[in-house]
C-alpha positions in Angstrom: -15.7 -13.8 -19.2 -14.5 -10.9 -21.3 -15.3 -7.3 -20.4 -18.1 -7.2 -23.0 -19.8 -10.0 -20.9 -18.7 -9.3 -17.3 -19.8 -5.6 -17.5 -23.4 -6.4 -18.4 -23.3 -9.4 -16.0 -22.7 -7.0 -13.0 -25.1 -4.4 -14.5 -22.4 -1.8 -14.9 -24.6 -0.1 -17.5 -27.0 1.1 -14.7 -24.1 3.0 -13.2 -23.0 4.4 -16.5 -26.5 5.6 -17.4 -26.5 7.6 -14.2 -23.2 9.2 -15.1 -20.9 7.1 -13.0 -18.1 6.3 -15.5 -15.2 7.5 -13.3 -14.6 10.9 -14.8 -12.8 13.2 -12.4 -11.8 10.4 -10.1 -8.5 8.7 -9.4 -8.1 5.0 -8.6 -4.8 3.7 -7.2 -3.5 0.2 -8.1 -0.7 -1.6 -6.3 1.2 -4.4 -8.1 4.7 -5.7 -8.2 5.1 -4.9 -11.9 3.8 -2.0 -13.8 1.0 -1.3 -16.2 1.9 -1.0 -19.9 0.6 2.4 -20.5 1.6 2.1 -24.2 -1.6 0.1 -24.5 -3.8 2.5 -26.5 -6.9 1.8 -24.4 -5.3 2.8 -21.1 -4.6 6.4 -20.3 -3.2 6.3 -16.8 -1.2 9.5 -16.1 1.1 8.6 -13.3 3.2 5.7 -12.2 5.7 5.1 -9.4 8.7 2.8 -9.4 9.8 2.4 -5.8 12.9 0.5 -6.9 15.9 2.7 -7.2 17.7 2.4 -10.6 15.0 0.2 -12.2 13.4 1.6 -15.4 9.6 1.5 -15.0 9.3 -0.1 -18.5 11.2 -3.2 -17.3 8.6 -3.7 -14.6 5.6 -3.8 -16.9 3.7 -7.1 -16.7 0.7 -8.7 -18.2 -1.3 -9.2 -15.0 -1.0 -5.5 -14.0 -2.1 -4.4 -17.5 -5.0 -6.8 -17.5 -6.3 -5.6 -14.1 -5.9 -2.0 -15.4 -8.0 -2.9 -18.4 -10.8 -4.1 -16.1 -10.7 -0.8 -14.3 -10.2 1.7 -17.1 -10.1 0.3 -20.6 -11.6 2.7 -23.2 -12.0 0.1 -25.9 -15.4 0.3 -27.5 -16.2 -3.4 -27.0 -14.0 -4.3 -24.0 -14.7 -1.3 -21.8 -13.4 -1.1 -18.2 -15.9 -0.7 -15.4 -14.8 2.9 -14.6 -13.4 3.8 -18.0 -13.3 7.5 -17.3 -11.1 7.4 -14.3 -7.4 8.2 -14.1 -5.4 5.2 -12.8 -2.4 5.8 -10.6 -0.1 2.8 -10.7 1.8 2.2 -7.5 4.4 -0.1 -9.0 6.3 -2.0 -6.4 9.6 -3.8 -7.0 8.4 -6.8 -5.1 5.7 -7.8 -2.6 8.1 -7.0 0.2 6.3 -5.0 2.9 8.6 -2.0 2.5 8.0 -1.8 -1.2 4.2 -2.2 -0.8 4.1 0.5 1.9 6.1 2.9 -0.4 3.6 2.3 -3.2 0.6 2.9 -0.9 2.1 6.0 0.5 2.8 7.4 -3.0 -0.8 6.7 -4.1 -2.3 8.3 -0.9 0.0 11.4 -1.4 -2.0 12.0 -4.6 -5.3 12.1 -2.7 -6.6 8.8 -4.0 -9.5 7.5 -2.1 -9.9 4.1 -3.8 -7.1 1.6 -4.1 -7.1 -1.8 -5.8 -4.8 -4.7 -4.8 -4.8 -7.7 -7.0 -2.1 -9.5 -5.0 -1.8 -11.0 -1.6 0.1 -13.4 0.7 -0.9 -16.2 2.9 -1.2 -15.0 6.5 -2.6 -18.4 7.7 -6.0 -17.0 8.6 -4.8 -14.1 10.8 -4.1 -10.5 10.2 -0.4 -9.7 9.7 1.6 -6.5 9.7 0.6 -5.5 6.1 -3.1 -6.0 6.8 -2.8 -4.0 10.0 -1.0 -1.3 8.1 -3.9 -1.2 5.6 -6.4 -1.1 8.4 -4.6 2.0 9.8 -4.6 3.7 6.4 -8.4 3.2 6.1 -8.9 4.8 9.5 -6.4 7.6 9.2 -6.8 8.6 5.5 -10.4 7.4 4.9 -9.3 5.4 1.8 -11.4 2.5 0.4 -9.1 -0.5 -0.2 -10.2 -3.5 -2.2 -8.0 -6.6 -2.2 -8.1 -10.0 -3.9 -9.4 -12.7 -1.5 -6.9 -15.2 -3.0 -6.7 -18.2 -5.3 -7.1 -21.2 -3.0 -3.4 -21.9 -2.6 -3.0 -24.2 -0.7 -6.4 -23.8 0.9 -9.3 -21.4 0.3 -8.8 -19.1 3.3 -8.8 -15.3 2.6 -5.3 -14.0 2.3 -3.6 -10.8 3.4 -4.2 -7.9 3.0 -7.8 -8.9 2.2 -8.1 -10.4 5.6 -7.8 -7.0 7.2 -10.8 -5.8 9.2 -11.4 -2.7 7.2 -10.4 -3.9 3.7 -13.0 -5.0 1.1 -12.1 -8.6 0.2 -13.0 -9.4 -3.4 -13.6 -13.0 -4.5 -14.0 -14.1 -8.1 -17.0 -15.4 -9.8 -17.6 -17.1 -13.1 -20.2 -15.5 -15.4 -20.1 -18.6 -17.7 -19.7 -16.1 -20.6 -23.3 -14.9 -20.3 -24.7 -11.6 -19.0 -27.4 -13.6 -17.2 -26.9 -13.5 -13.4 -28.9 -16.7 -12.9 -26.0 -18.9 -14.1 -23.2 -17.1 -12.2 -21.2 -19.2 -9.7 -18.3 -18.6 -7.4 -15.1 -19.1 -9.4 -13.7 -22.5 -8.5 -10.3 -21.2 -7.5 -11.4 -18.1 -5.6 -10.7 -18.0 -1.8 -13.8 -17.4 0.3 
């Protein structure tokens, strides 16, 4: 559903009413492709391009901007879940491990304690080098890392880095465009 449905569906208003809108916090986001901060409802203050000689504006993409909106959109109707946060965009040139590590290291250097990854790779049901790297970051830096569980391609096993032992794997659900939790179901393409 849209943010005006999915927010109420997960009862985000309860957190907001207690003052948890994200003000004073920083959330990191790693994507191959940057957020379009020209969007008037996003106010992220920092971005990294770990690709030498590539203008960050050429890396902007729809998916990264959409994920950023779920996190921090300030739109009156389509408000992000933590609309008061500052989003740090760790833009990676690719999903190559060297680029991903550079983006993560940049985010952590800013003191970020929550990092979102809406990407992944098939590790065939076993932790790989990037998931082990993420586990080590959780232990060494005490950072909370959330990562997409995957999109059932070609099967529905959880992908890396979400398969890491200390990473929070996030699956998708379908709110059927209602705020009523009773009709929510697991999204048919979400790995689990």
